[in-house]
NUPAKE-997906 format. One record per residue (C-alpha): residue number from 0; residue in three letters; chain; x, y, z. Coordinates in nm, 2 decimals. Each point is the difference from the previous one (the first is absolute). Example, Ala and Ser with C-alpha at 12.3 -4.5 7.8 and 13.67 -1.06 7.14 Angstrom:
REM residues 2
> 0_ALA_A_1.23_-0.45_0.78
> 1_SER_A_0.14_0.34_-0.07
//
This chain:
REM residues 483
> 0_MET_A_-4.66_17.35_-2.70
> 1_LEU_A_0.37_0.05_-0.01
> 2_THR_A_0.18_0.32_-0.09
> 3_PHE_A_0.39_-0.05_0.00
> 4_ASN_A_0.27_0.25_-0.07
> 5_ASN_A_-0.29_0.24_-0.14
> 6_TYR_A_-0.12_-0.27_-0.25
> 7_ASP_A_-0.38_-0.08_0.05
> 8_PHE_A_-0.05_-0.35_-0.08
> 9_LYS_A_-0.37_0.02_-0.04
> 10_SER_A_0.05_0.27_-0.27
> 11_ILE_A_0.26_-0.19_-0.17
> 12_PHE_A_-0.14_-0.35_0.02
> 13_GLY_A_-0.38_0.06_0.04
> 14_GLN_A_-0.18_-0.33_0.09
> 15_LYS_A_0.29_-0.21_-0.10
> 16_PHE_A_0.18_0.08_0.33
> 17_ARG_A_-0.20_-0.08_0.32
> 18_VAL_A_0.12_0.01_0.36
> 19_SER_A_-0.16_-0.27_0.22
> 20_GLU_A_0.17_0.03_0.35
> 21_ILE_A_0.24_0.26_0.17
> 22_THR_A_0.20_-0.09_0.32
> 23_GLY_A_0.24_0.17_0.21
> 24_ARG_A_-0.21_0.32_0.08
> 25_GLY_A_-0.13_-0.11_0.34
> 26_PRO_A_0.15_0.07_0.34
> 27_PHE_A_0.39_0.01_-0.02
> 28_GLY_A_0.23_-0.24_0.16
> 29_GLU_A_0.28_0.09_0.25
> 30_GLU_A_0.33_-0.16_0.07
> 31_ASN_A_0.12_0.02_0.36
> 32_LYS_A_0.37_-0.05_0.10
> 33_ASN_A_0.06_-0.13_0.35
> 34_GLN_A_0.32_-0.06_0.20
> 35_ILE_A_0.02_-0.32_0.22
> 36_VAL_A_0.20_0.04_0.29
> 37_PRO_A_0.12_-0.33_0.17
> 38_GLY_A_-0.14_-0.08_0.35
> 39_ILE_A_-0.29_0.27_-0.03
> 40_PRO_A_-0.35_-0.12_-0.12
> 41_GLY_A_-0.14_0.13_-0.33
> 42_SER_A_0.20_0.26_-0.20
> 43_TYR_A_0.05_0.38_-0.02
> 44_PRO_A_-0.16_0.17_-0.29
> 45_MET_A_0.26_0.18_-0.24
> 46_GLY_A_-0.22_0.14_-0.24
> 47_SER_A_-0.24_-0.07_-0.29
> 48_ARG_A_-0.04_0.07_-0.36
> 49_ARG_A_-0.28_-0.03_-0.26
> 50_LYS_A_0.08_-0.25_-0.25
> 51_GLU_A_-0.02_0.08_-0.39
> 52_ARG_A_-0.35_-0.01_-0.12
> 53_MET_A_-0.08_-0.27_-0.26
> 54_ILE_A_-0.29_0.05_-0.21
> 55_GLY_A_-0.15_-0.29_-0.21
> 56_VAL_A_-0.23_0.06_-0.31
> 57_LYS_A_-0.17_-0.30_-0.15
> 58_PHE_A_-0.11_0.09_-0.34
> 59_SER_A_-0.12_-0.17_-0.34
> 60_LEU_A_0.08_0.09_-0.36
> 61_ILE_A_-0.28_-0.08_-0.23
> 62_ALA_A_0.10_-0.04_-0.37
> 63_ASP_A_-0.19_-0.07_-0.31
> 64_SER_A_0.26_-0.26_-0.11
> 65_LYS_A_0.32_-0.15_0.09
> 66_GLU_A_0.18_0.23_-0.23
> 67_ASP_A_-0.19_0.31_0.17
> 68_LEU_A_0.11_-0.13_0.34
> 69_ARG_A_0.37_0.01_-0.11
> 70_GLU_A_-0.05_0.36_-0.08
> 71_LEU_A_-0.17_0.08_0.30
> 72_VAL_A_0.28_-0.16_0.22
> 73_ASP_A_0.26_0.19_-0.18
> 74_ARG_A_-0.19_0.33_0.05
> 75_PHE_A_-0.04_-0.08_0.37
> 76_ASN_A_0.36_-0.08_0.04
> 77_SER_A_0.12_0.33_-0.15
> 78_LEU_A_-0.24_0.19_0.22
> 79_ILE_A_0.07_-0.18_0.33
> 80_TYR_A_0.38_0.02_0.01
> 81_SER_A_0.20_0.26_0.18
> 82_ASP_A_0.35_0.05_0.11
> 83_ASP_A_-0.11_0.19_0.31
> 84_GLU_A_-0.29_0.01_0.22
> 85_VAL_A_-0.27_0.19_-0.15
> 86_PRO_A_-0.36_0.11_0.10
> 87_PHE_A_-0.29_-0.21_-0.04
> 88_GLY_A_-0.36_-0.05_0.14
> 89_PHE_A_-0.34_-0.13_-0.05
> 90_ASP_A_-0.34_0.17_-0.09
> 91_ASP_A_-0.15_-0.11_0.35
> 92_GLU_A_0.20_0.24_0.19
> 93_ALA_A_0.18_0.34_-0.04
> 94_ALA_A_0.32_-0.11_0.14
> 95_THR_A_0.34_-0.03_-0.19
> 96_TYR_A_0.26_-0.29_0.07
> 97_PHE_A_0.35_0.00_-0.11
> 98_GLY_A_0.15_-0.33_-0.11
> 99_LYS_A_0.11_-0.22_-0.26
> 100_ILE_A_-0.07_-0.38_-0.11
> 101_ASP_A_0.17_-0.25_0.21
> 102_GLY_A_0.03_-0.38_-0.06
> 103_ASP_A_-0.14_-0.21_-0.28
> 104_PRO_A_-0.37_0.00_-0.08
> 105_ASP_A_-0.23_-0.28_0.06
> 106_TRP_A_-0.11_-0.04_-0.36
> 107_SER_A_-0.22_-0.24_-0.20
> 108_GLU_A_-0.17_0.00_-0.34
> 109_THR_A_-0.28_-0.19_-0.16
> 110_LYS_A_-0.03_-0.10_-0.36
> 111_THR_A_-0.27_0.25_-0.08
> 112_GLY_A_0.21_0.30_0.04
> 113_MET_A_-0.05_0.09_0.37
> 114_ALA_A_0.27_0.03_0.27
> 115_LYS_A_0.01_0.05_0.37
> 116_GLY_A_0.28_0.12_0.21
> 117_LEU_A_0.11_0.16_0.33
> 118_ILE_A_0.25_0.28_0.01
> 119_THR_A_0.16_0.13_0.33
> 120_PHE_A_0.11_0.35_0.07
> 121_LYS_A_0.27_0.05_0.25
> 122_CYS_A_-0.01_0.34_0.17
> 123_SER_A_0.31_0.08_0.19
> 124_ASP_A_-0.19_0.30_0.14
> 125_PRO_A_-0.31_-0.16_0.18
> 126_ASN_A_-0.18_0.33_0.01
> 127_LYS_A_-0.29_0.09_-0.25
> 128_TYR_A_-0.04_0.35_-0.10
> 129_GLY_A_-0.25_0.28_-0.08
> 130_PRO_A_0.02_0.23_-0.31
> 131_GLU_A_0.28_0.22_-0.08
> 132_LEU_A_-0.03_0.34_0.15
> 133_THR_A_0.21_0.32_-0.05
> 134_GLN_A_0.01_0.31_0.22
> 135_THR_A_0.20_0.33_0.01
> 136_ILE_A_0.16_0.02_0.34
> 137_ASN_A_0.21_0.31_-0.07
> 138_ASP_A_-0.05_0.29_-0.25
> 139_PRO_A_0.16_0.33_0.03
> 140_ASP_A_-0.22_0.15_-0.24
> 141_GLY_A_-0.33_-0.18_0.06
> 142_ASP_A_-0.20_-0.21_0.21
> 143_ALA_A_0.13_-0.31_0.19
> 144_ASP_A_-0.12_-0.23_0.26
> 145_GLU_A_0.27_-0.16_0.20
> 146_ILE_A_-0.23_-0.25_0.18
> 147_VAL_A_0.01_-0.34_-0.17
> 148_THR_A_-0.28_-0.27_0.10
> 149_ASN_A_0.08_-0.35_-0.04
> 150_GLU_A_-0.36_-0.16_0.05
> 151_GLY_A_0.13_-0.36_0.01
> 152_SER_A_0.10_-0.23_0.28
> 153_ALA_A_0.37_-0.01_-0.08
> 154_GLU_A_0.28_0.24_-0.06
> 155_THR_A_0.07_0.10_-0.36
> 156_TYR_A_0.32_0.13_-0.17
> 157_PRO_A_-0.06_0.30_-0.20
> 158_THR_A_0.18_0.17_-0.30
> 159_PHE_A_0.10_0.37_0.01
> 160_THR_A_0.04_0.21_-0.33
> 161_ALA_A_0.18_0.34_0.06
> 162_THR_A_-0.01_0.25_-0.28
> 163_ILE_A_0.30_0.24_0.09
> 164_LEU_A_-0.09_0.37_-0.02
> 165_LYS_A_0.34_0.15_0.10
> 166_PRO_A_0.36_-0.11_0.04
> 167_THR_A_0.02_-0.20_0.32
> 168_THR_A_0.27_-0.17_0.20
> 169_PHE_A_-0.23_-0.26_0.17
> 170_LEU_A_-0.35_-0.11_0.01
> 171_GLN_A_-0.18_-0.16_0.29
> 172_ILE_A_-0.33_-0.17_0.06
> 173_VAL_A_-0.10_-0.03_0.37
> 174_SER_A_-0.25_-0.26_0.17
> 175_PRO_A_-0.07_0.01_0.37
> 176_GLU_A_0.23_-0.31_0.02
> 177_ALA_A_0.26_0.03_-0.25
> 178_TYR_A_0.14_0.21_-0.30
> 179_MET_A_0.12_-0.03_-0.35
> 180_GLN_A_0.28_0.23_-0.13
> 181_VAL_A_0.24_0.08_-0.27
> 182_GLY_A_0.29_0.23_0.02
> 183_GLN_A_0.07_0.21_0.29
> 184_ALA_A_-0.09_0.34_0.14
> 185_VAL_A_0.24_0.28_0.02
> 186_ASP_A_0.11_0.11_0.37
> 187_VAL_A_0.09_0.37_0.09
> 188_GLU_A_0.38_-0.07_-0.07
> 189_GLY_A_-0.06_-0.16_-0.34
> 190_SER_A_-0.05_0.11_-0.35
> 191_THR_A_-0.17_-0.14_-0.31
> 192_VAL_A_0.18_-0.10_-0.32
> 193_GLN_A_-0.13_-0.09_-0.35
> 194_GLU_A_0.17_-0.33_-0.04
> 195_TYR_A_-0.18_-0.06_-0.33
> 196_GLU_A_0.04_0.32_-0.20
> 197_LEU_A_-0.24_-0.04_-0.31
> 198_LEU_A_0.18_0.13_-0.32
> 199_ILE_A_-0.21_-0.14_-0.26
> 200_ASP_A_-0.38_-0.10_0.01
> 201_ASP_A_-0.10_-0.07_-0.35
> 202_ASP_A_-0.35_-0.13_-0.08
> 203_MET_A_0.08_-0.04_-0.36
> 204_SER_A_-0.27_0.23_-0.13
> 205_SER_A_0.23_0.23_-0.19
> 206_LEU_A_0.34_-0.04_-0.18
> 207_ASN_A_0.10_0.35_0.13
> 208_GLY_A_0.34_-0.01_0.16
> 209_TRP_A_0.10_-0.33_-0.20
> 210_GLY_A_0.24_0.02_-0.27
> 211_GLN_A_0.12_-0.25_-0.27
> 212_SER_A_0.26_-0.24_0.08
> 213_ASP_A_0.25_-0.16_-0.24
> 214_PHE_A_0.14_-0.25_0.27
> 215_VAL_A_-0.11_-0.34_0.10
> 216_THR_A_0.21_-0.28_0.11
> 217_ASP_A_0.10_-0.29_-0.24
> 218_GLY_A_-0.24_0.13_-0.29
> 219_TYR_A_-0.15_0.29_-0.19
> 220_ALA_A_-0.21_0.29_0.12
> 221_LEU_A_-0.24_0.05_-0.29
> 222_GLY_A_-0.37_0.07_-0.02
> 223_THR_A_-0.26_0.22_0.19
> 224_ILE_A_-0.17_0.03_0.34
> 225_GLU_A_-0.34_0.16_0.05
> 226_THR_A_-0.24_0.06_0.28
> 227_ASP_A_-0.37_-0.06_0.02
> 228_GLY_A_-0.04_0.20_0.33
> 229_THR_A_0.05_-0.30_0.22
> 230_ARG_A_0.31_-0.18_-0.12
> 231_PHE_A_0.31_0.03_-0.23
> 232_TYR_A_-0.01_-0.27_-0.28
> 233_PRO_A_0.21_-0.08_-0.31
> 234_THR_A_-0.15_0.10_-0.33
> 235_SER_A_0.28_-0.11_-0.22
> 236_PHE_A_0.33_-0.20_0.03
> 237_GLY_A_0.19_0.11_-0.31
> 238_ALA_A_0.10_-0.21_-0.30
> 239_ALA_A_0.18_-0.33_0.08
> 240_GLN_A_0.37_0.03_0.06
> 241_THR_A_0.28_-0.22_-0.05
> 242_PRO_A_0.18_-0.17_0.18
> 243_GLU_A_-0.31_-0.06_0.18
> 244_ARG_A_-0.05_0.12_0.35
> 245_TRP_A_-0.27_0.15_0.22
> 246_GLN_A_-0.14_0.31_-0.16
> 247_GLY_A_-0.27_0.26_0.09
> 248_PRO_A_-0.06_0.36_0.13
> 249_ALA_A_0.15_0.16_0.30
> 250_LEU_A_-0.09_0.32_0.19
> 251_LYS_A_0.21_0.16_0.29
> 252_LYS_A_-0.05_0.26_0.26
> 253_SER_A_0.26_0.19_0.21
> 254_LEU_A_-0.01_0.01_0.38
> 255_PRO_A_0.02_0.34_0.16
> 256_GLU_A_0.34_-0.12_0.16
> 257_GLU_A_0.23_-0.28_-0.01
> 258_VAL_A_-0.10_-0.28_0.26
> 259_GLN_A_0.20_-0.23_0.19
> 260_ASP_A_-0.25_-0.19_0.21
> 261_PHE_A_-0.34_-0.05_-0.15
> 262_GLU_A_-0.30_-0.18_-0.07
> 263_MET_A_-0.21_-0.05_-0.34
> 264_ASN_A_-0.33_-0.15_-0.04
> 265_ALA_A_-0.16_-0.05_-0.34
> 266_ALA_A_-0.35_-0.14_-0.06
> 267_VAL_A_0.02_-0.20_-0.32
> 268_ARG_A_-0.20_-0.25_-0.23
> 269_ALA_A_0.15_-0.29_-0.20
> 270_GLU_A_-0.29_-0.20_-0.16
> 271_ASN_A_0.17_-0.29_-0.18
> 272_VAL_A_-0.25_-0.27_-0.03
> 273_GLY_A_-0.10_-0.03_-0.35
> 274_TYR_A_0.27_0.23_-0.13
> 275_GLU_A_0.37_-0.05_-0.07
> 276_THR_A_0.30_0.20_0.14
> 277_GLY_A_0.02_0.31_0.21
> 278_MET_A_0.19_0.18_0.27
> 279_VAL_A_-0.10_0.30_0.21
> 280_GLU_A_0.30_0.14_0.17
> 281_ILE_A_0.08_0.28_0.24
> 282_TYR_A_0.36_0.13_-0.01
> 283_LEU_A_0.19_0.21_0.26
> 284_LEU_A_0.28_0.20_-0.18
> 285_ASP_A_0.28_0.22_0.12
> 286_ALA_A_0.07_0.36_-0.14
> 287_GLN_A_0.20_-0.16_-0.31
> 288_ASN_A_-0.29_-0.23_-0.09
> 289_ASN_A_0.18_-0.30_0.13
> 290_GLN_A_-0.21_-0.28_0.15
> 291_VAL_A_0.00_-0.02_0.38
> 292_ALA_A_-0.27_-0.24_0.02
> 293_ARG_A_-0.31_-0.14_-0.20
> 294_ILE_A_-0.30_-0.21_0.09
> 295_HIS_A_-0.24_-0.16_-0.24
> 296_MET_A_-0.28_-0.27_-0.05
> 297_ALA_A_0.04_-0.17_-0.34
> 298_ASP_A_-0.09_-0.28_-0.22
> 299_SER_A_0.29_-0.13_-0.21
> 300_TRP_A_-0.16_-0.30_-0.13
> 301_THR_A_-0.21_-0.05_-0.31
> 302_ALA_A_-0.08_-0.38_0.03
> 303_TYR_A_-0.20_0.06_0.32
> 304_ALA_A_-0.10_0.29_0.26
> 305_LYS_A_0.26_0.05_0.28
> 306_ASN_A_0.04_0.33_0.18
> 307_GLU_A_0.29_0.06_0.21
> 308_GLY_A_0.14_0.28_0.21
> 309_ARG_A_0.36_0.10_0.00
> 310_VAL_A_0.23_0.25_0.15
> 311_GLN_A_0.33_0.11_-0.16
> 312_LEU_A_0.25_0.22_0.19
> 313_GLY_A_0.27_0.21_-0.16
> 314_SER_A_0.11_0.03_-0.35
> 315_GLY_A_0.25_-0.14_-0.26
> 316_ASP_A_0.22_-0.28_0.10
> 317_ALA_A_-0.09_0.05_0.37
> 318_ALA_A_-0.36_-0.06_-0.04
> 319_ARG_A_-0.15_-0.29_0.16
> 320_PHE_A_-0.34_-0.14_0.06
> 321_PRO_A_-0.03_-0.06_0.37
> 322_TYR_A_-0.37_-0.12_-0.01
> 323_VAL_A_-0.24_-0.15_-0.22
> 324_THR_A_-0.37_-0.11_0.10
> 325_ASN_A_0.00_-0.35_-0.12
> 326_PRO_A_-0.20_-0.22_0.25
> 327_PRO_A_0.09_-0.38_-0.05
> 328_GLY_A_-0.27_-0.19_-0.18
> 329_GLN_A_-0.23_0.29_-0.05
> 330_LYS_A_0.10_0.13_-0.35
> 331_THR_A_-0.33_0.23_-0.02
> 332_ASP_A_0.03_0.13_0.35
> 333_TRP_A_0.02_0.36_-0.10
> 334_ASN_A_-0.21_-0.01_-0.33
> 335_ASN_A_-0.23_0.28_-0.07
> 336_PHE_A_0.17_0.22_0.26
> 337_TYR_A_-0.14_0.31_0.15
> 338_GLY_A_0.18_0.12_0.30
> 339_ILE_A_0.29_0.18_0.15
> 340_LEU_A_0.38_0.01_-0.08
> 341_LYS_A_0.22_0.14_0.27
> 342_LEU_A_0.37_0.09_0.03
> 343_GLN_A_0.15_0.13_0.33
> 344_ARG_A_0.35_0.08_0.09
> 345_ARG_A_0.09_0.11_0.35
> 346_GLY_A_0.38_0.02_0.06
> 347_ASN_A_0.13_-0.30_-0.18
> 348_ARG_A_-0.29_-0.22_0.04
> 349_TRP_A_-0.26_-0.06_-0.29
> 350_TRP_A_-0.34_-0.10_0.02
> 351_PHE_A_-0.17_-0.16_-0.32
> 352_TYR_A_-0.38_-0.06_0.03
> 353_PHE_A_-0.27_-0.12_-0.22
> 354_ALA_A_-0.37_-0.01_0.09
> 355_ARG_A_-0.32_-0.12_-0.18
> 356_VAL_A_-0.29_0.23_0.10
> 357_ASP_A_-0.38_-0.05_0.03
> 358_GLY_A_-0.17_0.30_0.10
> 359_ASP_A_0.17_0.14_0.31
> 360_THR_A_0.16_-0.34_0.09
> 361_ARG_A_0.34_-0.15_-0.10
> 362_ILE_A_-0.07_-0.35_-0.06
> 363_GLN_A_0.32_-0.13_-0.12
> 364_ILE_A_0.34_0.13_0.09
> 365_SER_A_0.36_-0.09_-0.09
> 366_ASP_A_0.28_0.21_0.14
> 367_LYS_A_0.37_-0.02_0.10
> 368_HIS_A_0.24_0.22_0.20
> 369_TYR_A_0.36_0.01_-0.15
> 370_ILE_A_0.33_0.14_0.11
> 371_PRO_A_0.24_0.01_-0.28
> 372_PRO_A_0.38_-0.03_0.00
> 373_ASP_A_0.16_0.33_0.17
> 374_GLY_A_-0.02_0.31_-0.24
> 375_LEU_A_-0.23_-0.16_-0.26
> 376_TYR_A_-0.31_0.16_-0.12
> 377_MET_A_0.02_0.30_0.22
> 378_ASP_A_-0.05_0.27_-0.28
> 379_LYS_A_-0.24_0.28_0.09
> 380_VAL_A_-0.34_0.00_-0.21
> 381_ALA_A_-0.07_0.31_-0.20
> 382_GLN_A_-0.28_-0.12_-0.24
> 383_VAL_A_-0.29_-0.27_-0.03
> 384_GLN_A_-0.08_-0.17_-0.33
> 385_ILE_A_-0.30_-0.19_-0.13
> 386_ALA_A_0.06_-0.25_-0.29
> 387_PHE_A_-0.22_-0.23_-0.18
> 388_ARG_A_0.16_-0.26_-0.22
> 389_LYS_A_-0.07_-0.32_-0.21
> 390_TRP_A_0.22_-0.23_-0.19
> 391_PRO_A_0.00_0.07_-0.38
> 392_ASN_A_-0.25_-0.17_-0.22
> 393_THR_A_-0.22_-0.12_0.28
> 394_ASN_A_-0.34_0.15_0.13
> 395_HIS_A_0.03_0.20_0.32
> 396_SER_A_-0.18_-0.06_0.33
> 397_ARG_A_-0.21_0.26_0.13
> 398_MET_A_0.18_0.22_0.23
> 399_GLY_A_-0.04_0.33_0.20
> 400_VAL_A_0.13_0.20_0.28
> 401_TYR_A_-0.27_0.16_0.22
> 402_ALA_A_0.18_0.19_0.27
> 403_LEU_A_0.36_0.08_0.11
> 404_LYS_A_0.13_0.12_0.33
> 405_PHE_A_0.36_0.09_0.10
> 406_TRP_A_0.11_0.09_0.36
> 407_LYS_A_0.33_0.13_0.13
> 408_LEU_A_0.07_-0.18_0.32
> 409_ASN_A_0.15_0.24_0.27
> 410_ASP_A_0.18_-0.12_0.32
> 411_VAL_A_-0.18_0.02_0.31
> 412_GLY_A_0.20_0.12_0.30
> 413_GLU_A_0.01_-0.10_0.36
> 414_GLN_A_-0.27_0.25_0.13
> 415_GLN_A_-0.19_0.00_-0.32
> 416_VAL_A_-0.34_-0.17_-0.05
> 417_PRO_A_-0.09_-0.09_-0.38
> 418_TYR_A_-0.33_0.05_-0.16
> 419_ILE_A_-0.15_-0.33_-0.08
> 420_ALA_A_-0.30_0.10_-0.21
> 421_ASP_A_-0.10_0.28_-0.24
> 422_VAL_A_-0.32_0.16_-0.12
> 423_GLY_A_-0.21_-0.24_-0.19
> 424_ASP_A_0.18_-0.32_0.14
> 425_LYS_A_-0.24_-0.30_0.11
> 426_ILE_A_0.11_-0.17_0.31
> 427_ILE_A_-0.18_-0.33_0.06
> 428_PHE_A_0.00_-0.19_0.35
> 429_ASP_A_-0.14_-0.34_-0.06
> 430_HIS_A_-0.03_-0.14_0.37
> 431_LYS_A_-0.11_-0.33_-0.11
> 432_ARG_A_0.28_-0.08_-0.23
> 433_ALA_A_0.24_0.20_0.21
> 434_LEU_A_0.10_0.20_-0.29
> 435_ILE_A_0.09_0.37_-0.05
> 436_THR_A_0.04_0.16_-0.36
> 437_ASN_A_0.05_0.35_-0.15
> 438_ASN_A_-0.14_0.02_-0.35
> 439_GLY_A_0.02_-0.38_0.00
> 440_ASP_A_0.35_-0.03_0.10
> 441_GLU_A_0.06_-0.26_0.28
> 442_THR_A_0.34_0.11_0.08
> 443_PHE_A_-0.15_0.28_0.18
> 444_ILE_A_-0.05_-0.22_0.29
> 445_GLN_A_0.35_0.09_0.10
> 446_TYR_A_-0.14_0.33_0.16
> 447_LYS_A_-0.23_-0.19_0.25
> 448_ASP_A_0.06_0.12_0.34
> 449_PHE_A_0.16_-0.27_0.23
> 450_GLY_A_-0.29_0.00_0.25
> 451_ALA_A_-0.28_0.03_-0.25
> 452_SER_A_-0.23_-0.29_-0.04
> 453_TYR_A_-0.27_-0.12_-0.25
> 454_PHE_A_-0.28_0.04_0.26
> 455_PRO_A_-0.35_-0.13_-0.04
> 456_ILE_A_-0.33_0.16_0.05
> 457_GLY_A_-0.19_-0.15_0.30
> 458_LYS_A_-0.36_-0.07_0.03
> 459_GLY_A_-0.22_0.30_0.04
> 460_SER_A_0.12_0.37_-0.05
> 461_THR_A_0.37_0.10_-0.02
> 462_GLN_A_0.12_0.36_-0.03
> 463_LEU_A_0.29_0.07_-0.21
> 464_ALA_A_0.23_0.29_-0.05
> 465_VAL_A_0.25_0.11_-0.26
> 466_ASN_A_0.33_0.20_0.04
> 467_PRO_A_0.09_0.24_-0.13
> 468_PRO_A_-0.38_0.07_-0.07
> 469_ASP_A_0.07_0.23_-0.28
> 470_ALA_A_0.24_-0.23_-0.20
> 471_ALA_A_-0.25_-0.23_-0.16
> 472_LYS_A_-0.36_-0.11_-0.08
> 473_VAL_A_-0.03_-0.35_0.15
> 474_ASP_A_-0.26_-0.25_-0.07
> 475_VAL_A_-0.07_-0.33_0.16
> 476_ASN_A_-0.13_-0.31_-0.16
> 477_TRP_A_-0.12_-0.30_0.22
> 478_ARG_A_-0.26_-0.26_0.03
> 479_SER_A_-0.17_-0.10_0.33
> 480_ALA_A_0.10_-0.33_0.12
> 481_TYR_A_-0.19_-0.28_0.15
> 482_LYS_A_0.11_-0.33_0.16
//
């Protein structure tokens, strides 16, 4: 029986789905490349490669009627489609393959409600894999085993998860043949610097330190905000005002100092499907309560659901919107948003960033770097502000702010090495996907060392090491690979 993308077809369809034959699991094929040299018999071998694995599954759908068959086909199609290669397997072996449907099915139906077909899965990785395994290879505060065993017949690419225990300028994972590294160590002539100096780290569990604001851009600051211990959310928006503009409550918080170069991250939710208008905003204000910048996710329509992210710089007549997330042809692309809003300014270069988050993974990103005309949008930031707004006389979308962080960005001198990670950060090295993230942020790959590589784990036992050994608890996740 077939399991595809974690869907067990036997438990879903019962006796209405039957597999009669599976092909493509026998001895693998190999493709040789040879060079013919004129005047010399034969050819020179230039290498070989294992071809993609093609697995065919002959199956039947047995329905109670023609109408029931249509429903079975619709259900089958909804389960068997995938954008990417996903795990699948069969109940007569413990191995897992990774692939997706390729080509057209060989499909036929009878008048009695029975159908037969052949689907082909293309596996760009011809290997099959054992169960997922996890092991701690470094733990300054506990037991660890630095020897990892691949019981298969082929090398496999691991994923390392490092939980940072102390501020560090680098992290290195070493195998006998290669290494992976982010950041750099400090030599005897150098010194460390806190490039990202955390000024605000608010988990939205308390309103302490936040004060009522009477300012919002192009609208009215009215209503109240409360916390349930995990988020700030609006509880009222005030009576409808005229002329009609966006209205709702706002709270602000002062920074310990005015800041020129900075980064602000906020985790927000804007659930708009089934609701009407709503706007969740983060403002950056100067000492006189003028807007330096604001970023928001908003649904401005009552006829249909359409979330859209925007960034506005400056205030008054000089204000402009240099960025709007509005993918062509995808009006619902940001609906029911939960994710990260980010604003960064370093020198005169701005960075606007929106990311939808699923667990620890940023699954959809829209961002832009922007350099404005000389001298514009360079005011220092003295305050951060949260606002929730709606259009008068409409229902409001469900909105919340779950976390807000603000860093001052310090200059890094020629002989200085910056810290790249702090206590609690989670760095993931995904060697199969060639991806490095810190707390889900894929831009962290900028810290990858030039000579570092996404090394595999070979057959048998491999001894690994972590440097510095007291900087992180490191776990490795892998599957034994078989040809």
